[in-house]
C-alpha positions in Angstrom: 15.6 -21.2 -43.7 16.4 -22.8 -40.3 17.7 -19.6 -38.6 14.4 -17.7 -38.9 12.9 -16.4 -35.7 9.2 -16.2 -34.9 7.8 -12.8 -35.6 4.2 -13.1 -34.4 2.3 -15.7 -32.6 -1.1 -15.8 -30.7 -0.3 -19.0 -28.8 2.3 -18.5 -26.1 1.7 -15.0 -24.9 -1.3 -15.6 -22.7 0.3 -18.0 -20.2 3.3 -15.8 -19.7 1.1 -12.8 -19.1 -1.0 -14.7 -16.5 2.2 -15.9 -14.7 3.5 -12.3 -14.5 0.1 -11.2 -13.1 0.1 -13.9 -10.4 3.7 -13.0 -9.4 2.8 -9.3 -9.1 -0.3 -10.2 -7.0 1.5 -12.6 -4.7 4.5 -10.2 -4.1 4.2 -8.4 -0.7 3.2 -4.8 -1.1 5.3 -2.2 0.8 8.3 -2.8 3.0 8.6 -5.7 5.4 8.0 -4.3 8.9 9.4 -5.6 12.2 6.8 -6.6 14.8 7.9 -4.0 17.4 4.6 -2.4 18.1 5.4 0.8 16.3 2.8 2.2 13.8 4.6 3.5 10.7 3.1 6.2 8.5 4.3 6.2 4.9 3.8 8.5 1.9 3.6 6.5 -1.3 3.1 7.3 -4.9 4.2 4.3 -6.9 1.6 2.3 -8.8 -1.2 4.9 -8.3 -0.9 7.0 -11.4 1.3 9.6 -9.6 -1.2 10.3 -6.9 0.1 10.5 -3.3 -1.4 8.3 -0.7 -0.6 8.2 3.1 -0.3 4.5 4.2 -0.5 3.5 7.9 1.0 0.1 8.7 1.5 -1.8 11.9 -2.0 -1.2 13.4 -3.6 -4.1 15.2 -6.0 -6.0 12.9 -9.1 -5.4 15.1 -8.6 -1.6 15.0 -8.2 -1.2 11.2 -11.7 -0.2 10.2 -12.4 2.1 13.1 -9.0 3.9 12.8 -9.5 4.2 9.0 -12.9 5.8 9.4 -11.5 8.2 12.1 -8.6 9.2 9.9 -10.7 9.7 6.8 -12.9 12.1 8.8 -9.9 13.9 10.3 -8.3 14.5 6.9 -11.5 15.1 5.0 -10.5 12.7 2.2 -11.2 9.2 1.0 -9.4 6.0 1.9 -9.6 2.3 2.4 -8.2 -0.7 4.3 -6.1 -2.9 2.0 -3.9 -5.9 3.1 -3.6 -4.9 6.7 -2.8 -1.2 6.0 -4.9 1.9 6.0 -4.6 4.1 2.9 -5.7 7.7 3.0 -5.8 9.8 -0.2 -3.3 12.7 -0.1 -0.3 13.6 2.0 -1.5 13.8 5.6 1.4 12.3 7.5 1.8 14.9 10.2 -2.0 15.1 11.0 -2.3 11.3 11.1 0.8 10.8 13.2 -0.5 13.4 15.7 -3.9 11.7 16.0 -2.4 8.3 16.4 0.0 9.5 19.1 -3.0 11.1 20.9 -4.8 7.8 20.7 -1.9 6.0 22.5 0.0 4.4 19.6 3.8 4.7 19.2 4.3 6.3 15.8 7.1 6.8 13.3 7.1 8.8 10.1 8.7 6.6 7.4 9.3 6.6 3.7 9.8 9.9 2.0 
């Protein structure tokens, strides 16, 4: 029968799966931000199992780790620095924005 379609194969699936993984990893995370000197504070939930995370983007690269540790202490929660952004567990947008404004940054609340 020449019109039969393949039902199961162990051969071709691996390279397609690897290509999709590479595309997902190379895709930029989060929205593209203008270089206007404004620090944006986002609330994100996607890709984290439904957990809410506060993400701070637009900080200068040399200040990321010190700002991250300060914000984690302020909010009393965990967090990390990933891909040039500070992620703090939980919804702490107002607290974080107030602290960053006090430290001299121009801040905007963005995203949800």
